TORZA-101013 format. One record per residue (C-alpha): x negated, y, z; residue number from 0. Coordinates in Angstrom, 3 decimals. Example, Ala and Ser with C-alpha at 12.3 -4.5 7.8 and 13.67 -1.06 7.14 Angstrom:
<x: -12.300&y: -4.500&z: 7.800&n: 0>
<x: -13.670&y: -1.060&z: 7.140&n: 1>
END
This chain:
<x: 0.050&y: -0.042&z: 0.031&n: 0>
<x: -1.205&y: 3.446&z: -0.878&n: 1>
<x: -2.342&y: 5.722&z: 2.007&n: 2>
<x: -0.257&y: 8.816&z: 2.563&n: 3>
<x: -2.001&y: 12.146&z: 1.442&n: 4>
<x: -3.357&y: 14.146&z: 4.137&n: 5>
<x: -2.821&y: 17.893&z: 4.032&n: 6>
<x: -5.241&y: 20.067&z: 5.945&n: 7>
<x: -4.034&y: 23.300&z: 7.341&n: 8>
<x: -6.557&y: 25.925&z: 8.492&n: 9>
<x: -5.703&y: 28.641&z: 11.120&n: 10>
<x: -5.764&y: 32.334&z: 10.071&n: 11>
<x: -8.783&y: 32.795&z: 12.625&n: 12>
<x: -10.742&y: 30.005&z: 10.920&n: 13>
<x: -10.162&y: 31.355&z: 7.444&n: 14>
<x: -11.202&y: 34.925&z: 8.583&n: 15>
<x: -14.359&y: 33.481&z: 10.154&n: 16>
<x: -15.366&y: 31.613&z: 7.005&n: 17>
<x: -14.639&y: 34.701&z: 4.743&n: 18>
<x: -16.585&y: 37.005&z: 7.022&n: 19>
<x: -19.593&y: 34.564&z: 7.049&n: 20>
<x: -19.617&y: 34.560&z: 3.242&n: 21>
<x: -19.113&y: 38.328&z: 2.994&n: 22>
<x: -21.889&y: 38.948&z: 5.481&n: 23>
<x: -24.346&y: 36.748&z: 3.395&n: 24>
<x: -24.754&y: 34.079&z: 6.136&n: 25>
<x: -23.360&y: 31.356&z: 3.864&n: 26>
<x: -22.539&y: 30.956&z: 0.198&n: 27>
<x: -19.219&y: 29.502&z: -0.832&n: 28>
<x: -20.603&y: 26.108&z: -1.621&n: 29>
<x: -22.466&y: 26.029&z: 1.725&n: 30>
<x: -19.343&y: 26.901&z: 3.536&n: 31>
<x: -17.386&y: 24.114&z: 1.809&n: 32>
<x: -20.045&y: 21.662&z: 2.833&n: 33>
<x: -20.576&y: 22.928&z: 6.465&n: 34>
<x: -16.771&y: 23.093&z: 7.281&n: 35>
<x: -15.885&y: 20.159&z: 5.140&n: 36>
<x: -13.371&y: 22.062&z: 3.226&n: 37>
<x: -12.262&y: 19.856&z: 0.267&n: 38>
<x: -10.378&y: 22.193&z: -1.984&n: 39>
<x: -12.421&y: 23.634&z: -4.804&n: 40>
<x: -10.632&y: 27.021&z: -4.887&n: 41>
<x: -9.580&y: 27.157&z: -1.372&n: 42>
<x: -12.318&y: 29.614&z: -0.124&n: 43>
<x: -11.932&y: 31.663&z: -3.266&n: 44>
<x: -8.193&y: 32.078&z: -2.527&n: 45>
<x: -8.914&y: 32.823&z: 1.129&n: 46>
<x: -11.287&y: 35.653&z: 0.000&n: 47>
<x: -8.802&y: 36.913&z: -2.380&n: 48>
<x: -6.107&y: 37.275&z: 0.325&n: 49>
<x: -8.300&y: 38.095&z: 3.312&n: 50>
<x: -11.640&y: 39.316&z: 2.140&n: 51>
<x: -13.248&y: 42.015&z: 0.161&n: 52>
<x: -12.479&y: 41.132&z: -3.421&n: 53>
<x: -15.711&y: 42.939&z: -4.607&n: 54>
<x: -17.670&y: 39.814&z: -3.837&n: 55>
<x: -15.574&y: 37.603&z: -6.240&n: 56>
<x: -16.465&y: 37.087&z: -9.900&n: 57>
<x: -14.455&y: 39.364&z: -12.234&n: 58>
<x: -14.159&y: 39.287&z: -16.003&n: 59>
<x: -13.800&y: 42.645&z: -17.515&n: 60>
<x: -12.759&y: 42.953&z: -21.190&n: 61>
<x: -14.058&y: 46.044&z: -22.965&n: 62>
<x: -13.064&y: 46.806&z: -26.493&n: 63>
<x: -13.475&y: 49.628&z: -28.893&n: 64>
<x: -10.341&y: 51.853&z: -29.368&n: 65>
<x: -9.704&y: 50.699&z: -33.002&n: 66>
<x: -10.570&y: 46.927&z: -32.034&n: 67>
<x: -6.920&y: 45.852&z: -31.492&n: 68>
<x: -6.009&y: 47.368&z: -34.948&n: 69>
<x: -8.818&y: 45.610&z: -36.556&n: 70>
<x: -7.850&y: 42.307&z: -34.934&n: 71>
<x: -4.274&y: 42.631&z: -36.134&n: 72>
<x: -5.569&y: 43.604&z: -39.774&n: 73>
<x: -7.643&y: 40.514&z: -39.831&n: 74>
<x: -4.865&y: 38.329&z: -38.527&n: 75>
<x: -2.656&y: 39.779&z: -41.351&n: 76>
<x: -5.335&y: 39.094&z: -43.944&n: 77>
<x: -5.774&y: 35.540&z: -42.620&n: 78>
<x: -2.028&y: 34.846&z: -43.078&n: 79>
<x: -2.043&y: 36.316&z: -46.586&n: 80>
<x: -5.178&y: 34.203&z: -47.490&n: 81>
<x: -3.576&y: 31.062&z: -46.013&n: 82>
<x: -0.373&y: 31.761&z: -48.029&n: 83>
<x: -2.324&y: 32.177&z: -51.212&n: 84>
<x: -4.206&y: 28.945&z: -50.567&n: 85>
<x: -1.046&y: 27.053&z: -49.993&n: 86>
<x: 0.385&y: 28.400&z: -53.303&n: 87>
<x: -2.654&y: 27.480&z: -55.135&n: 88>
<x: -2.534&y: 23.942&z: -53.724&n: 89>
<x: 1.288&y: 23.708&z: -54.793&n: 90>
<x: 0.155&y: 25.058&z: -58.343&n: 91>
<x: -2.493&y: 22.409&z: -58.626&n: 92>
<x: -0.066&y: 19.713&z: -57.586&n: 93>
<x: 2.511&y: 20.786&z: -59.989&n: 94>
<x: -0.060&y: 21.111&z: -62.909&n: 95>
<x: -1.468&y: 17.632&z: -62.055&n: 96>
<x: 2.050&y: 16.163&z: -62.016&n: 97>
<x: 2.816&y: 17.781&z: -65.418&n: 98>
<x: -0.245&y: 16.441&z: -66.911&n: 99>
<x: 0.512&y: 12.903&z: -65.547&n: 100>
<x: 4.023&y: 13.180&z: -66.915&n: 101>
<x: 2.726&y: 14.300&z: -70.388&n: 102>
<x: 0.131&y: 11.491&z: -70.450&n: 103>
<x: 2.847&y: 8.977&z: -69.622&n: 104>
<x: 5.185&y: 10.245&z: -72.385&n: 105>
<x: 2.640&y: 10.741&z: -75.151&n: 106>
<x: 0.143&y: 7.964&z: -74.227&n: 107>
<x: -2.717&y: 10.525&z: -74.807&n: 108>
<x: -5.402&y: 11.323&z: -72.133&n: 109>
<x: -5.194&y: 14.997&z: -71.355&n: 110>
<x: -7.540&y: 15.157&z: -68.432&n: 111>
<x: -11.232&y: 15.908&z: -68.916&n: 112>
<x: -13.848&y: 13.575&z: -67.280&n: 113>
<x: -14.531&y: 14.720&z: -63.769&n: 114>
<x: -17.840&y: 12.912&z: -63.260&n: 115>
<x: -19.911&y: 15.131&z: -65.579&n: 116>
<x: -22.523&y: 17.601&z: -63.980&n: 117>
<x: -21.246&y: 21.121&z: -63.398&n: 118>
<x: -22.808&y: 24.084&z: -65.166&n: 119>
<x: -24.261&y: 25.230&z: -61.985&n: 120>
<x: -26.026&y: 21.959&z: -61.437&n: 121>
<x: -27.339&y: 21.948&z: -64.936&n: 122>
<x: -28.786&y: 25.468&z: -64.561&n: 123>
<x: -30.564&y: 24.459&z: -61.383&n: 124>
<x: -32.148&y: 21.472&z: -63.006&n: 125>
<x: -33.275&y: 23.808&z: -65.882&n: 126>
<x: -34.747&y: 26.308&z: -63.541&n: 127>
<x: -36.621&y: 23.676&z: -61.493&n: 128>
<x: -38.082&y: 22.255&z: -64.863&n: 129>
<x: -39.287&y: 25.649&z: -65.804&n: 130>
<x: -40.963&y: 26.246&z: -62.378&n: 131>
<x: -42.637&y: 22.843&z: -62.576&n: 132>
<x: -44.126&y: 23.551&z: -66.076&n: 133>
<x: -45.701&y: 26.985&z: -64.951&n: 134>
END
């Protein structure tokens, strides 16, 4: 049978003592946790938020330029437009491929080019590397 969970309740005086020791630099939060066997990971931080001087807690400050929110909105709008254009391009490709397939079935003539040939950029890179080797 599973053991019942034990909830530890700390007195206000004890909490204030721990927070005071941390604020005075006698202990760090991790030292206080191990010294007083406080099991909760955020327990002491919560005590410090409620009872202590919050200037000792880590804070995240977000600083941004005045035009930054507008720039972010503009970039998000552009992203949506590009995603829409990409989706339309995919639909167009699918439509064209389907049309070619139907035409090939009806006429019996192969309309597609061979796709396993080298692209022009690959051919130009090969020519450039041969020129460099000969010099």
